[in-house]
Each structure stands twice: as C-alpha cells, then as structure tokens.
N, C-alpha and C positions, 0 to 999 in steps of 0.2 A: 450358915453357908456351908456347903459340902467341902470336905477336905480334899486336898490335891491328891491324896492316896487313892481316891476313888475315881480319878480322872479317866482312866482307860475304860472302866465299866460304863461310865456315864456317856463317854464319846460313842461307844458302840450302841448304847440304848437310843441315843438321839438319831444315829444313822438308821437303826432298824425301824424307828418310827416313820422316817421319811421314805426310805427305799430299802426294805429288808432284803437280805441276801437270798431268801427263799421266794422272792416275788416271781410269779408265773409270767412268762413272756407273752403267752397267747392271750390277747385281749378278750377274745370270745369266751375262753374258759374263765377268765377273771370275772366277767359280768354275767356268767350263766345264771348264778343264783339270784342276782339282782333282777335280771330280766324275768325269771320265773316267778319272783315275788311281786313283780310290778302289776298292780291291780287297781287302776284309777276308779274312783267312785262316781265319776261322771260330773262332778262339780267343776265349774269353770272359774278360775281365778285370773284376773288381769294383774300379773306380777310386774308389769312395766313401771307403775308408780313406786313399788317397793324397790325395784332395781335403781330408779333414779336416786332414792335416798342412799342406798348402798354405794352407788357410784360417787355421790357427793362426799360420803364419809371417807372412802378409800382415796379419792383425789386429794382431800385435805389432810390425809394421814400419811404424808410422804416426807421423808427427811430431805430438807433443802441441801444444796451443795455446800453451804457453809456450816451445816449442823443445826440442831434443834434450837440453839440459843438465839439464832437470828429470826426465828419465827417461820416454821415450815409452811409451805404452800401459800405464801402470800400471793403468788402469781395466779392462783385459781379462785381468789376471793370474789371475782366477778360472776362466778357460776350462779345461775338463777336459782333462787330458793323456791323449790317446788313442794316443800313439805306440807303446805297448807292448801294444796289444790284439792278440789272435790274428788272423792273416791279413796283418798289416802286413809281416812279414819276407819271406814268400814273394813277396808282390806286389812289394816293392822290389827283390828279387833279380832278378825278371823284367824290370823296367822301368828300373832306375837307370842302366844303360848308355845307354839311349835318351835319358833326361833329360839326362845329361851332354853327349851329342852335340848335342842341341838348344840347350843353353846355350852351347856353344862356337860353334855355327853363328850364333846371334844376335849374339854378341860380334864374331865375325869379320866378318860381313856389315855390322854397324853401323860398326865401325872402318874397314872397307874402302870405305865410302861408298855401299853399295847402298841403293836406295830400299826403302820399307816393303813394297811389293807383291812385289818380287823376293825379299826375305828371307822373306816369308810363304809364297810358293810353294815356296821351297827347304825350308822346314820341313815342308810337306805332302808333298814328295817323299820325305822321310825316314820318313813315317808312312803310306804307302799301304796297308799291310796291317792297319791298326788301324781300329776302328769310330770314328764321329764323336766320341762322348763321350770315348774313350781319347785320340784325337788332341788334343783340347782340354785335357784334364787334364795330359797330358805336357808340352804347351807351357807351361801355367800353372806346373807344377812347376819347369821349367827357369828361368822368370823368377823364381820365388820364391827360387832359389839366389842369384842376383845381387842381388835386392832385399833379401833377408834378410841377406846378408853386409854390404851397405852399412850397414844400420841397426844391425846387431850391433856393428860397429866404432864407429858413431856413439854407441852407448849406453855402451860400456865403455872407449873409448880414454883417458879420463881416469884410469882406475883400473888398467889392465892395460898393462904396458910393451910386450908383443908387439903388442897391439891398437894402441897408440900409434904404433909404428913403421910398421905396415901402413897406418894411417890417414893418416900423413904422405905415404906414397907415393901414396895416392888423393886427396890434397889435402883431406881431411875437416876438419882443424882450421879452415881458412879458410872452408869451407862452413858448418860449425856456428857459426862466429863470426857469420855473417850469416844465420842460420836464419830470423830474423823476416822479413826482406825476401824470402826464398825461399818463404814460406808460401803465397802464391797458387798458385805452381807445384806445390807438394806437395799442396795441396788438390785441384787439378785432377787430379793423378796419382791420388790416393786415390779420388776420385769415379769415375774410369774403371775402376780396379781393382775397386771394388764392383759396377759394372755387369757387368764381365766375369765376376765370380763368380756373379751372378744368372743370366746367360745359361748359364753352365756347369751350374748346378743344373737349369735348364729342360731342357737337352740330356740330362742324366743321367736326369731324370724321364721324358722321352719314351722313352728307351731301355728304361726299366723298365716301360713300359705293358704290361699283360697282353694280348697280342694275341689270345688265345682269345676275348676279349669284343669285339674291334673289328676290322673288316676294313679292308684298306688303301684300299678305295675310299670309305670313310666320309669326307665332306668335311673335317672338322677334322683328321683323321689325315693325309689326303693333303696338305693345306695345310702342316701342321707338318713333314711329311717333306720337302717341297720347300724349306722355310725353314731346315731344320737346317744344310745345307752353307753357306748364306749366313751364318747366325748364327755357325758355327764359324770361317768365314773372317774375318769382321770381329772376332771375339774374339781370334784369333791375331794379326791385324794390330794390334789395340790392344795386345796383349802386346808385340809388337815395338816399338811406339811408346813404351810405358812403359820398356822396356829401353833404348831409345835415349836417353831422358832421363837415366837413371842413368849409363849408360856415358859419355855426352857430358859429364855433370857432373863425373865423376871424371877424365876425360882432358883436357877443354878448360879446366876450372877455373871458379870462381865468377864471375870478372869477365866472361868471355865469355858464360856462360849467362844472367847477369842482364841482359846487353845485348840478348839476343834476346827475342822475344815469342811463345813457343810454346804458351802456355796455351790459345789459341783452337783449336789443332789437337787437343789433348787433349779440350777441351770438345766439339768437333765430333764426335769419335769417340764420346764418352760419350752425346751426344744421339742419334746414330744407333743405338748399341747399346741405349739405353733403349727406343727404338721397337721394335726387334727383340725385346727381352725382353718388352715388353708384349704384342706380337702373339703370341709363342710362349706366354706365360702364358694368353692368351685361348683359344688353340687347345687347350692342355692342359686347361683348364677344360672346354671343350666335349667333349673326348675323355673326361674323367672322368665327365661327365654321361651320355654315351653308354654308357660301361662300367657306370656305376651302374644305368642303366635295364636293361641286359642282365643284370647280376647280380641285380637285383631281380626281373626276369622269371623268371630261373632259379630263384631262391628261391621265387617264387610258385608255379611249376609243382611244385617239390619239396613245398611245403605241400599243394597240391592232391592230389598222389600220396599224400602221407602220410595224408590223411584217407580215402583210398580203399583203404588197406592195413590188414589186421588186425594188431594188436599184442598183446603179452603184458600190457602195462600202458599207462598214459597218459604215461609220462615222455618218450618221443620227441616226442610231439605237444606237450607243454607246453614242452619245451626249444625246439622250433622256433618256438612262438608267443611265448615270453617272453624266453628268453636261452639260447643254445646252449652257451656256454663254461662252464668251471668255475672261472674266476679270481676271480669276485665272488659275493656273495650277492644274488640278483636281487629278492628279495621283502622286504616290510616287514610284520611281523605286528602288526596293529592291537590285538590283545589283550595281547601281551607287550611291545609297543613296541620290538621288536628286529628286526634284519635276519636273514633266514633264507634257506635254499636252497629248492629245489623239492621236496625229499624229503617234507615234510609233506603233499603233494598226491598222493603215489603211491597208486594204486589207490583213489582217492576219487572220488565224484561231484563234479565241479568246475564251479561256476557262474562263468562269466566275465562280470563286469559291465563292459561296454564303454561308455565315455563320454569326453567332454572334461571341462572344468572347470565345466560349466553346471548342475550339480546345484542344485536349489532346496532350501530348508530343508524344505519339505513332503515332497518326494521322499525325502530322506535319513531323515527322521523315520519315515515309514511303512515304508520299506524296512528300516531297522534293526529296527523292531518285528517285521516278518515274518521277518527273519533270525533274531532271538533265539527267536521261537516255533518256527520250523522246526528249529532245533538241538535242541530238546526232542524232536521227532519222530524225530530221526536217532540213536537210541540203539543200534540194531542195527548190527553190524559191516558188514553188506552194504548198509546205507543211509547210512553216514556221508558227509557232504559238506562242502566248503569253498567259500567265495566269494572270488574274486580280482578286484580292480579292475584293469582294463587301460586305462590312460589313453591316449587317442588325440589327439594334438596336430596342428595344422596345421603341417607341417614347412617350409612356405614362409614362415611368420611367425617373428619373433624370439621367443626364449624370454626373457622379462623377469623382473626381480626380483618384480614384482607377481604374475605368473603363478606363480612359484615359491612365493610366500607362500600363495596360494590353494590350490595343490597340497598343500603341507605341512599346511595347516589341515585339508583333507579327509582326508588320510592319517592325521593324528593323532586325529581325532574319530570315525573309523569303526572298528568292531570286527573287520572282516575283513582278509584279506590284500590287499596292493596291490603293484604293480610299484614297485620302489624309486625309479625315475625314469623319466619318459616317454621319454627318449632311448634307453632299452634296447629299445623297440619299434621294429623296423626298418620301413623303408618298404614292403618286400614284405609284411610281416604286416599293415600298415595297408591295403594294396591288397586283400589276401585278405579281411580283415574287411569292407571296404566292398563288394566285389564278391560274395563268396560268402554273407556273412551279412547283406547289405543294410543295413549301418550307415551312417547319414547324419546324424550329429550329435546324434540323440536317443538316450538311453541304451537299450541292449538287454542282455539276459542270455542268453548262449549256454550251454547245459547240455551238459557232456561226461560220458560214463559212465566207469567205472574203466579202460576200455580205450582212452580217447581218442576214442570215437565220439560224434558229435553226437546227443544224446538229445532236444534241442529247440533249434530255431534262434533262438528268442526267448521266454524264459519270463516276461518282465516283464509281459506282458498278463495271464497267469493269476495272477500274484502280485497285481496290482492288483484283479482280480476276486474271487479266493477266498482271498487271503492265504496263511497257512501251511497251510491245508487243501489246497492244490495240491501239497504235497510228495509225491514227490520232483521235481516240476517237469519231467516228461517230456511229450512230445507225446501219448503214450498216456494219461497221466493227464489231460491237457487234454481229450482226446476223451471220456473217461469222465465227467468233470465236466459237460460239456455235455449228455450223455445224461440226466443226472439233473435238469437245469434245466427250469423252466417259466416262462412269462410271468407273473410275480407281483411284488408290490411289494418283497418281501424281496430279490429279485435286484438291484433298483435301489438300495435303501437300505443293505443289508448291515448292518454295525455302525457306520455313520457317526453315527447318532443313536439312542440307546436309547429315547428318549421316543416316537419314531415306531413303533418295534417294539412298544411297549406299546399304542399306539393300534390297531395291527394286531391284536394279541391280543384287544382289546376289541371288535373288529368295527366300528369307527367308519368313517364316511365321511371320506375324506382327499382334499383337492385339493392336488396338487403343481403348481407352476407356475413359469415362468421367463421372462425377457426383460429388456429394458433401458428399457422405456417406463414411466416412473413414473406417468403419467396413466392408462395402461391398468391398471396394478396397483391404483391407487386405486379405479377403477370396478369392476374384477373382484372385489376383496375385498368391497366394499360390497354388490354385487349377490348374491354367493354367500352372505354372511351374512344378507341380507334373506330370501332364498329358503329357507335352512336354517331360519330362525326360522318362516317361514310353513308349511313342510312338517314341522316338528318333528323334524328329523333331527340326530343328533350329528355335527357337522362340524368337522374340523380342517383348517387350511390351512398350507402350507409353501412359502415362497419360497426357491428354490435358485439364483437368479442366472442366469448365462449362461455358455456355454462359453468366451467371451473377453470383452473390453470391461470390464475390472475397474473402471475409473473410473465408467462408467455404472451398473454394478451398485451401486457405493457410493452413488450418488445415490438409487437406489431404496431402499436400506437407510435412508438419511437420511430419506426421505419416510415410510417405515413407522414410524420412531421418532418423528418430529416430529408426525405426524398420529395417532399411536397407533392405527394400523390393527390390527384384531384378526386377526393372522396370525403364525404362527411363521416365523422366518427364521434362517438360519445366518450369524451375524455373523463367524465365523472364515473367512478366505479358504481355509485349508487344507481345510476341510470341502467348500466349493464346488469347489475344485480336485480333490479326490479323487472327488467325485461324477461330474464330467465326464470325468476321466481314466479312471474305471472304465467309463463308457459307451463311450468311444472304444476302450478296450481290448477290450470285448466284440466290437465290429465287427472290429478287427484280429486278434483271436484267431481268429475264424471265417475271415477272409481267409487267415491263415497256414495253417490246416488245410484250406483249399480248400473251405470250406462256406459262404462268404458269401452265396451266392445259392440255397442250398437252400430249399425251401418250408417252412421251420419258422417258427412264429409268433414265436418270440423274436427272430430276426434281422430279420424284417419290421418288427416294432414298434420295435426299437432304431434301425433306419434311419429310420423315420418321425420318431422323437424327435430324432435328430441333425439331420435335415433341417429340422424345424420350428424348432429353435433357430437355425439359420443364416438362416431366413426372418424371424426377428423374435422370436417367443415361442411358448410351448406350454403345454398343460395336461394333467394326468393326473388322472382321477377314479378312486379306488379305494374299495372297501368291504372293509375288513379287508385280507386278502392279495390279493383279486381285483381286477385292474385292469379297470375298466368302459369308460373312454374314454381313448384316447391321441390327443390332438388338437392342432390349431393354435389359438393364442391368440385370434386375431380371431374365429374361428368359435365358440370356447368362450364368449367374452363375448356374442356375438350370441345364442347359445342361451339364456344366462341372462336376457338382456334381453327375450326373447320369452316368458318364463314367464307373465306375466299375460294376454297376448293370444292365445297359441297352445296351450301345453301344461299350463296349470294344472289344467284339468279332468282330464286324463289322469294327472297326478301325484297328484291326490286319490284317483283310482280305482285306479291301478296301482302307485303309489309313485314316489318321486323318482328312483330309480336307472334303471329301464327307460324312464321318460318322458324324462329328460335324454338318455340314450343315443340314443333313437329320434329326437328332435328334432335332436340334433347331427349324426347321420348324414344326415338329410335336408338340412340346411344344407351339410354337407360335400360331398355329391354335386353340389350346385349349384356350389359354389366350385371343387371338384376341383383343389386345388393339388398338382401333381406335385412330386417331391422333388428336392433338390439336395444334394450332399455336397462337402466340401472336404477333401482329404487333403494334409497337408504333405509335401513331398518328403522331409523328414527322417524320416518314419515308415518308409521303406524299402520294404516289400513292398506295392506298390499293385496292386489287382486289375485284370485285363485288361478285365473287363466286370462290370457290375452291372445288376440289374433294379430298376426303380422299384417300391417297395412299394405305391404308389397305383394306377398304371395297368398294372403288370406288364410294361411294355415295356423293352427294353434301353436303357440310358442312354448318352448321348454322353459321351465322356471328353475333356476339354479341359485343356490346360496353360496356366496364366496366371501372371503375375508381379505382385507387389504391393510397394509401397515398404516396406522393412524398418523404416523409421522411423515407420510408422503406429502410433499408440498402440493401435489396436484389433487389431493382428496382431503376433505375435512371429516370424513366418516371412516369407521373401521369395519363396517359390515354392510354388504350389499345383497340385495335380491336381484339377480340378473334374469332377464327374459330374452331368449334368443330363438330365432326361427330354426326349425329343423333343417338339415341339409337336404337339398333336392336329390332324389334317387334317380 
C-alpha cells in the first residue's frame, strides 16, 4: 500500500486523470483529431444486444443504500435475461476482442498516470473504423467488465473462497467495511454512469433514424450530427473517469481514496453530459417530428391515390382509413357489444360517421332513429349498409380519463360500429378527412360504396331533411329528392309535429313565427288573434324559437305560459333544434351539390328565412300546405297593426290571405332589408359566392371572429355573407 507521504502527489494524479487543469474548453477543438480520424469501414453492427448486456451489468453493479453486505441491486433482479437471445453470440464473437483491448488500454493508461483526455484519444484511435454508436458501446462494455468484476467480488466474497482471495488482493474487505462513508463517491459514480447510458441511447437512436424521411440539411438533423462526436467524446471520457475511480480504489486503497475529494469531478462530468443528453434528446424529438410529418404526408398522398384508384372491394380503403395491420380487432360492434375486425364491412355501403365527442343527445336520438329505420330499407343484398363511427380527436391535447369515459359511453349506447379507440386513427387520416372531406369539428357522414368510392361527401344534411327516405344516402339520391321538392309547409315541418300536419290537411291558416323578443311575441299573437276573429278565419299559431340564443327563447316560452297567450309552442328543445338544423341542412345540402344559387324558389325562400332569423325574427303565413308570406318579424307585425287603417276593406272584399300578402309586400318594398348569413367554419363546405334573395346581387363574404364564451354562440369563427349597400 502506498505511504501517506505520497498522498499529495497521488491526489493530484487522480484529479489529472479525471479533469486535468490543462483541459481545453472548446469541445470542437477537443474532438477535432477524433473527427478527422473517424473512418468507418461500412460494416454495420447492431450494438443494441450488447448494450442490453452492459445495462444489465451496470444496473446490478450498484451499491445499495445499506451497503454491499445486504446484497446490492436486489431490486433489479427481475430484469429480463436477454443474454441468450439470437444475435448475441455472433455479435460478441465479432467485438469481444476489441472490448478486451479497450479494457486493458484503460487500466494501463490509468495506472501509468495518463490524463483522461490522452486515455480517451487512445481509445478512439483503436476504434477509427467503427461508427459513433459502436465506439461508445464498445467503450462502455470495456468499463462494464472492470466495474462488474469489482461488484461481483463485493457481492460474493463472504460466501465464496475464490472470490474472498481475489477480493483480498483488490483490498475489497477494507473497502466494504467502510462502504457507508464511501456512499457519496459511489452515488456520484452511479449518477455519471446513468447519464452515460442516456447519451448512449440517444446516439443509437440517432443512428437508427430512417434517413429516407429526413435530409442531412434539415436543421435538427444537422445539429445532432455535429453534436454526436462531442457527445461520444465526453461519454468515453466519463467512462475513463469512472474506470479511474475503481482502479484507483483497488490499487491505492480505501484510506487514500477517502482522503481525496473527487466527487466534484464526477459531478462536473455528469452535469456536462446531462446538458449534452438534453440537447440531443431535443434534436431527436425535432427530427422525429420532421419524420412524422414526412410519413404523414406520404400516407396522406397514399390515401389520395387510393381514392383515385378502382378496387375490387372496399377493404383496402377501409384498412387505410381505420387500421392497416391485422394484429388487433379495430372495431367495436354496438349491437353485439364485441370487438370485431373489418370483415363485416366488406362489399357493403359504409357510412362513415366522423365526429369528435361533441354529440348532443338530440343528434344521437334522431340519428339512431334514422339508422334503425334505414336498416329496414336495406333488405336487398345490393343495398346493405353499415354505419361506422370514426372518432377524430385533437392530437395536440391530452387524452384524459374524462374523455375516455365520454367516449366509452357513446360507444356503448349506440347500435352501430365504432373504431375501438381514437388512437387507431392516424394523423394522416385526420388530415385527409379534414382537407378532402372538409371536416371541421361538426359531425359529417361520408358514404362509401361497396368498392370504396365516395358516393356522398356528407350525407348528414339529407338525413336531417328527409330521414330514412334518403336511403341509400348517395349524392344522386340527394339530387332526386330535391327535384321532387316544392316550397310548402310540409318541407319545413316534416314529422316534427303531427298536430301541425293535421292543421295542414284541414286547410287552416297557420302563422309560424320565431325570435327572442318576448314583447314582440305578445303584440304579434294578440294582433293576429284579433284580426283572425274579425275576419272569421281558422287561424293557428306556432312559436318555434330561434336558431340560437336558447336562454332568450326560454324567456319567450315563459311569457307565453305565464300570460296564457293563445299560441302553440314547442316546449322541447329537441324539436326546436331539429327544426333549425333541418333548415340549415337544406342550405348546406344545396351548397354541397353546387346548387345554392340556382334560381329555384325553395332555396331563395330558405335563405330569406335563415337571414330573417339572424336579423331578429320572422313570420310565415301558410294556408294549408301553401306558404303565402315568408317575411321579417317587424314588417309582419306592422302589417297586422295596419289592418284597421289600411287593408281592412280589402280583406272584407278579397279575403284575408291576398290582402295580408299585398300589404306585407308593399311594406317590405319600402323597408327592403337585404339578407345576411352566418356560416360556422365548422360546417366545412362554405360557398364561394351567394346571391342575396332580396336584391339578387352577389353578396360580400367576410370572415369574422366572435368570443367562443358568448352564451349566444357556440362557435368562435364565422363566415358572414352580406349584401352590398344600395348606391
């Protein structure tokens, strides 16, 4: 054992081995020679199996908190034994000689007093023909031999005579006796080893990056490439420092090593390597994002090409959209409550219900009713269809337990198929759905025929308008249904309220009206009832609320009930919602078909009604099925109030209907209110141009934003169409 008279010289020698005073601060200068000598021979080595062995050695070679006597690393004994996996033997035969050489070089240079940089360069000179990841793993394996031997003897020297004799030669009994006081040194050692392993994993990951998706000039790739030699250098240098600690401990002895204070050198190296590892991990993350975008773009183009190519059936398309592999069952059958594959959809008409988790109870209730009715229409083999829910989630937000519960609830309560989990839908598919099918957070239904061709880009509008009568929900069927339609009250009411349909059959006068001004409602109802009594006409009145502003509509309902106004009203929000959803769907159906601005009466009148609703309120006067007036609320009330002074005589002579219509149109021509529409960006297919149904001029299209917390709006972004001012 060395005498204490040499303590000062030995302390300085150990410090110089780890972090010599003459160390150059510029990393690029440090690695310049190493980089210039780097000349890989082109041979590929998969060093991950070797790294698994090294990791196992290093994990099991850690001093426990109670010291070596309690049996170090009992807590990692569950680590999988991978040493006999295929590929290990051939790899070790090719590299074991080089590992032994590096181990000897480290021991020789350390005992010979060489500084850490010199030893590190010597190791790199032995590894010039290997790639950076191989260099690093070989150096780490060489250290693992020394480190593992040290701790193996520490673990078993009390129970194995051979180990005991070898341990005495390495002064281990004395070291283990004072293991508690040595713990800070070993903790610093272990921390540095962990960081070296992290850097090693980063270097291997970088080497495995699929370069077909990323060019060398891409900034994060370039930055990481330049950082790799520096990372490998400081990792090998840290390995040399760790080896110096163990070698010095077994050669100089416990007393001298505890008299030195070398934990700061190990901590300094660990700190530097942590910064390098964090920087590398950041660049790897950026590389992965770039690669992901490239792969998603490639997958997007593949989807685009797939829908442009004829197929024998729909399976290629469905696999590309839902899940391409065969390792899991990607669908959940809502009727059988079991997981299934894609086979039940083969050669079927498939309706893709695309949405997030924002389904309302009203939407689900009506959609389920339409679905069940339509299944009855699909009895013929060539007409069979299935509906599949494709959940589209915001992939930038966290998938929480609350979202999972909502998803599972929707999945369990609906009778159709659904994707088993939203994570199965790739980002490329989401892009495709958003760009090609104009999905923007509002539910859409894309119809695919048995060959995977798009038969309708969004069938949800015709479902709301005609229900199961729109089966099989193709664009051609949508066109045919519009050809059969006329501007009549049944189109607006459909089957929402059977009592109104009875009034239509009886040929009664019916006032439909809406708005959120309860004072206007009070005056309008009273005036209409007064004039109906004066003209002796059978009049019914129906208040149908407003397209939004639910709270204000509720106040109007309360006024109707409290004051017992003689008017029929829909007290169920689902009926009001369905009425306005159908009206909006009529417009969007025409937009989708490219017929929104055709000179057909139905579209002009629907645009008027939607515009009047946005301007405050509206009225419709019908006699039986025939709609007499579709007008603005203010003008309608004004016309009623002018009965006694202007058109009473005409009503007594010509009747109520033509007289009211004539007076309304006179007032309307004076007011001449042009139209305004608001389309939520979430509706997807927004028209490039619209014609005002009042003045027949092209409308200005404006993009506006509104606070999404406004109780009157459930959207944050609108496309507004307004008629230009009259010059």
